[in-house]
N, C-alpha and C positions, 0 to 999 in steps of 0.2 A: 885551266892547274891547276884552282883551289880546292876544287870539289875533289880531283884526283888526292892532291898532298892531304887532304882529314882523312881520307881511305887507307890512304896509308899508313900512316901514322894508327888509328886504330887494330889496322892490322899485326901491325907489329907490338903495340904494346895486348891484343890479345894474346900472341907469339909465346913473348916475357912471361907470362901468367899461366899459361899451359890451359885458356882458353876458359880459368873460374873466375867467378865470379868475386866481388868484392867483397872482405869478411863481413858477417852478419854483428850487426852493433851486440852490445852487453846490454843486460837487462839486470836488472835489481830490485826483487820483488820485497823482503825482508830481510831482517837484522835480529837475531835473538840472542843474547837479552837484549832489552832497550837501553837499558842503562848499565854502567860498569867502570869499576876504577879505573887508573891507568896500568896495565900489567896482563888485566883481564880477559882473555879469547870469545871471540864474538863469532856467531857463523853467521856467514853473509849468503843469501839463498836467491838465484835468479837464474841469468841464460846467458850464454857465450863466453863462459870463463874460461875455458882452457887455454885461451889467449893471453889472460891477465897478467899485464905489466906493473900493475900498482892499485895499492889500495889507501885510501888517505882517511880521516876524521878529523873533518873541518879545515881538509887543505894539511892536514898532519901526515907523510906517509909512515904506513905500518908494515913489520914483520906480517906474511901471510904465506899462506900455505893454498895451492888449489886442491881439494878434493875431488871435484867430479867437473864438468861442466856447469854444472848448476849447484856447486857449492864451494864456498871460500872459508877457512879459517884463519881468522885477523886477530892479532892484537893488539889491542889499546895503548895506542903508543906514549911515551915521557912528551909532555911538549902541548900535548892533545885537550880541544877544548870542546866543550856542547857544540854541536852542530851535525853538519848532514855528513854521512857514511857515501865515498863514492867509488866505483872500480874501472881501472883504466884499463881495456883489453885493445885488441889491435883495430877493432871494428869502431871503434870509438869509447865514451865515457855515459858511464848511467851513474846518477844518484836518486840515493835513498829519498821518498819526499818527506819522512819524519825525525827530527833529528836525534842524533845519539847522545845522552846522557852521561858524561865524563864524572862521574862521581868522585865527591874530595871528598878524601877524610874530614872530619869536623870535631874540632878539639872546643868545648864551651869552655871557661873559668869564671868559675864563681867566686866573689869574695863575700863577706858578713859582714852590714855597715858599715861599709867605706863610705868615707867622703868622696864629693868629686875631686876636690881639688888634694889627694893623698895619691897623686899617681907618681908626681916627680918627681918621690924619691927612693922611686923603686927602678932600681936603673937598667935591670934587666926587662920588666915589662916595657920602659920607654924606648930601650935600644932597639929588643928584639918584636916590640910588636908598634908601638905608635912610630918609630921613625921608619917604620917599611909597610908602614899601612896606612887608616882611617882612624883617627880619634872624633869622636862622635862630643864636641863641646856640647851638646843641646841633650845627652843622653839621662830619658828619667824614670821612672817606676810610674805607674798609673794607681797602686796603691800602697805609701810606702812601710810594708811592716813584712818580716818575713817570710811567712808562710804565703799569703795570697799574692805575696809578687813574687815567688815560685811556683804556686803553680799557675799560675800567668806567661809564665815563662816555658814552663813544660806542654802546656796548652797552646797559648797563642790567646789567651779568650781573659776577658776584664774577672771581677770578681763576682758582678751580677750576675756573669754564666757559670762559672765554678762551685758558686756558694760559699769559697771559702775567704770568709771576712777579716779571722782575727789568726790568731796565731793557736788558740785553745778555745774549746766551746764554749757557747751553742753552736756558734755559727765561724769555727776554724778549726785550725789544725789537722792531722792527718785525718783523722776519724771522718772527718767532714767532706775531703776530697772524694769524691763519688767516678771521677773523669781520668783514673789513670789507664783504664783501657785504651784510651784515644789521647797518646802521647807523644812527642818528638822521638820516643822513644822505641813506642810500637809503628811508627810508620818507617824511621831507618831499619830496623830490623826486619820490615816486614820486604823491605827491599835489598837485603843481602848485607846489610850492616853487622860488625860485630859490636858492642854498646856496652857502654859501663857507666853506672853512678857511682864514686870514691868520693865520701865525705859527706856532706851534709843533703839530706833529704828536705824531710819537711816538718817544722815546727810538732811533737805529741806525736813522733810513731816510736810506740816503746811506751816506757821498758819491756823488755823480753818479747818483744815482736820479733819474729822470724819470717812471715812476710816480705816477699819477694815480688814488687809489680811488676805489671806484663811489659813484657818486650827490654829488658835488663839481661845482657847474655853474662854479665860480673858485675856483683853487688859488693858494694861494702859501704855500708852506709851506718854514722852515728844512732847508736840507742838515742829518741829521747833528748834532742840535741839543743841547747840553748838556754838547761837547765844548771849550770855553773862548773860543772865537770870537763870540757871539751878540748883544752888542750892537756893534761893529764889526768889519769886515772878514768879514764871512759872505757865505752864497749863498742866494739864496733858488730854491728851484723855483716858477718863475713860469706855468703852463697849462703844465708840461712842458720849458719853458727853463730854462735855470740863469744865476740871472743875478749877478754879485758885486758887492757893497759896499765900500767904503773905509774908511776912517778918519779920514773927515771931519765935522763936527758933520752936515752934511746925510743922513749915512750912518746915522745912528743909529736901532737897529731901530725901538726902540718907537715912535716920530715914522713911519719911512717904513711900518709895518704901518698904523699908525693912519690915514696917507691913503688906504691901501688899502680899510682896511673903509669910510671915509667915499666911497669912489668908489662901493666896492659898492653903498652905500645908494642914491646918489643915482643911478644909472645904472639900478635896477631899475623895471621899470613899478609903478605904484603898484597896478596891477590883477591884480598876482601879487605872492603874500606870498614875504618871505624870509627866510631864515636864515642869520644869520654867527655862524661861530663864531670869536671873536675869540683867540689863544691868545698872547699879546707874553711875552720872555721873562727879566722883570723878577719878581721880584725875584732872582733863579737868580743864584749863584756864580760866577765870581769878578764880583763886583756893580760895576755900572759906571753913574752916574746919567747922564741927558743934561746935558751943558756949564752949561747953563739954572740946575741945581738943585747942582751939585757944592758943598759946602757947606752946603745949604740947612739939615741938622741938624747943623751942627756943634755939639760940648759937650752934647748931648742926654743928660739924666738915665742914667748906665747901667743896666741890667734888673737886680732882683738881688732875685729871688723867695727864699723859705728853701729851697727845690732848688737854686739856681744855688751850683757847686762844691760840691755836696751833703758835709757832712762824715764820715756815719756812713752807708757803702754797705755795711755788712756783710748785712743784710737781701734785698740785691740779687742778681741774678742774677751767675755768674761775671764777665760777661763787664762787668761793670760795675763788680765790686770790680777786676777789673786796671786800669780808670783810673786814674790819678794823677790827684791832685788839680789844680785848673789852677793855673799860675802868673801870674805878675804881667805878662809878656808875652802870654801865650797869652790871657788877660783881656782886655787892652789889643785884641787884634787880635779878638775877636769883641766891643766894642765900636764897634770901627770899623766892621766889617762889617754890626751892625745898623742904625748912621746910614747906611753906603750903602744900605741895603735900603730904608730910609724914604727915601729921595732917589729912589732908583729906581723910586720907585712913584709920584713925583710926575709925572712921564711916561704914567704908566699912568692916572691922575688926570686928564689934561688930554686924553689919547685918548677916556675915557669922556667925558668932556665935549664932545666933539668928535662922538663917534657921536650923543649926546642931539641935538646940535644938528641935524643931519643929520636923525636921523629927526624930530622937530620940523618942520624944514625942506621936508622934504615929505607932511608930515602925516599922518605914521604914529604918533607916538606913543602915543595914548592906544590905539592896535592894537597896542602890542610889548607881548611879554612880553620883560623883562628877567632874566637871571640874573647873577649873580657870583660867582664861587669860586675857591678855589685848589685845584691839585691835590694839595698835603697841604700837613699843617706844618711845622715845623722847632725844634727847639732848638738855644739859646744858650746853653750852659753847665748849664741843668738837667740834675741828676743825671751831673754831668760828661761831660755828652756833648753834641757838636756834629754836629748834623744830624739822620736825617730815620731813616725805615725801622725805627723802634721803634715799642712800641705804648703808649709816655707818652701824656698831654693834647696837650703841645705839637707831638707829632708828627702826629697821628691826627685832630686837629681844626682846623678851617677857618674864616675866614670866608667867609657866604654869607648874599646877600641878595638880594631880588627883586623889583619893580616891576611891575606890571600896572595901569594907571590904569584899564580897560577895567570891574575888577574894583570899583573904587572902595574899594581898601583905605586902613582905617586904620590908619596907620602905628605898628608896634608891634614889639615884639622878644617870640619864639616861643621855644618851649622843647623843642617834639617834637623827635626825631632823627629826622635830614633826612640822607641820606647819597648821595655820590657815584652810588651806583647808583638813585637816586630821579629823575637827572637827567631819561634818555633817556626813561621811561615818563609822564613828569609832562610833557614837551614833547612826546610824542606823545599824549597826551590832549587837550592843549589844541589840537591841526592837530585831533582826529580824526583819526587812525590808528590802528592796530595796533602795539604794540611786544611782536613777534616773540621768547620765550624771554627775557623780563626775568626778572630777580629780586629789582627793585628794587619801588618801589611807588609810585603818583600820588600825590602831594602837592599836588595843586590844592585841596580839601576843608579840609586844615589852614588855607591864605592865607585861606579866606571865613571857616570855622568855626574858631576858636582853640581850641574844646573837645571838635572831632572827634577820632572812634578813632585809635587810629595805634599803629604798635607800642611793645613795652615797652625792648626789646634790641636787637640785631646782633651779628652776627659777625664781628670783626676777623682778616685770616690773613696770609700772609705766609712766604719763603723762606728770611728772612736767619737767620743766626746759627743754622740747623738747623733754622729753622724755629718760628713758633709758631701758636699758634691760642686764641683769645679772646671773651670776651664783654662789650660794656659795655652798661648797663641805666639805663632812666629813673630809676633811683632813686641811679643814681651809682658803682652797685658793679662794680669793673672785673677781672676773672679772667683769666690768661692762662698756659696751658700752654706751655714751650719744650719742641721736639726735646730738648733733656738733658736733660728730667723736672722740669727745675727750675718753679716756680709761683706768681703773684703776685695779691696781690687788695689792691685799693684800694676805703676808701669816703671819695667826696671830699666829702660831708656835714661829713664830722669831720677830713677829711686832703685837703684840695684840692691839693696839692701834692706828693702820692703819695710821702709821706717814710716811711712806715709800713707794712712788708709784712705783712700778716693772714693770709697763705695756711695760716701754723702754727698761729695760734691758736686754742685752745679753743672760745674761742667763735663765732668764725666758724666752725664744722667744717663746719656743717650747710649753711652756705650756700655753702665750698667746693664740697662734693661734689654741690650741686644745679647749681651754676656748670659744675661737670664735665662734669658727664654732661649737661648742655645742649651744650655746647661741642663734647665727642666727637662727640654725635649729628648736631651740622650742621656740624663741619668735616669735611666727605666732598665729595669726596675732598680727603686730608691734600694740604698740601701736597709737593714732591718731594721727599725722604729724609725725611722725619718719621714719626721712628716712631708706633707705635700708641700707644693709651693708653687 
């Protein structure tokens, strides 16, 4: 009886299907392009597509049309993330073997000489970036000076590779930068991005220079920035045409640049990913706030950490020991400068708000990677010093915040060591493009995995004062070897203000020996003119 039943069921089944065999499973051979933004059209090729019921990008279903049995045209859907492409048809599901990269828009905001502790009075940056993403408490630059840092950001390389050690010649400035043929801009432009640099490019760019580096679709750059006239009375190279600005309220540079940034966002087709490099001059000195912000921080409580006007500098290098204690007048000047720096950053904060609004209005905000940082920090009287280019925390540590809504980040403060040389490889990884020659690392895994494995130390290098090389560890040990032969070691866990140099301490001798060996190995080539050690 059992055999008869099986035969009968088979006969009924064959009758119901008209004797047809099961549908042929679909195959997915390829898709083109291999990357694109939300809204981009992707051509999927294979076979068995006539009965296609769904196309998905990493699990998110997309709108599609069946062109032929061997071709489908799909639109990258909102909320899609980088991953596999799949086609579901009557005969089954076919999944591609390589991922499709959903290209984000990228907005990189770079301030000038902003200290790491100057974020908290920027309400839009705090509310719109920090509270909606990740703030890196240990954001650093590897050479704390404007031009070297900016070339490291553009290329992902150290000064010993870019050859840019100073702001001006012979070993620095724009004329020394010979790697502009391979930067974030060229990598992204080659992958279909519309790119714009609006603001400060490099020191010693100009005057009268109408050169536009490769990779930039929109170019609005300060002529010869850092020479004292970058808030009013400045020139911009706008697409190869020099435009002069005056001294009226409407000429305030941060606002002018913000308008350009917003215009770039609003005029870029949503079908094309954009990369905006927005680099206002604030709070670089001589610092001038926008008219609306003058006096906003008048009477600000002065900054007086234990290292301010350090009383005993006998354990510091000779150049510090030669610094006289700060006078009352000098101290007052420092306090005013700090007030004006905070005030000048309010216009930057306004610009960030306008940029975020433009991204939101054009439907881009969820799919935009936004990064905010400074090119270096700034000492305001610590160790009797005012300025940058030294390896103390106030000089090398910078504000660093990242927002990317697509990743659904839980707002947090992260303590991984994140560097300016990491910016280029991270943006490249997000865009799905190679980052040739980089010496930094892609920190996207750190954004989504707080416990991700990461570097435990990094190299610091500079040509200043005879040159120095050093190492900063995740354990808060900072070792520096100066070209003069002098050395410094600070243990931040017990000495956060770097008051006690332990380089000659018998207790710390093994640590000094190990960090010196590591520094010697990685400080290659050494800064120009720095002796071997």
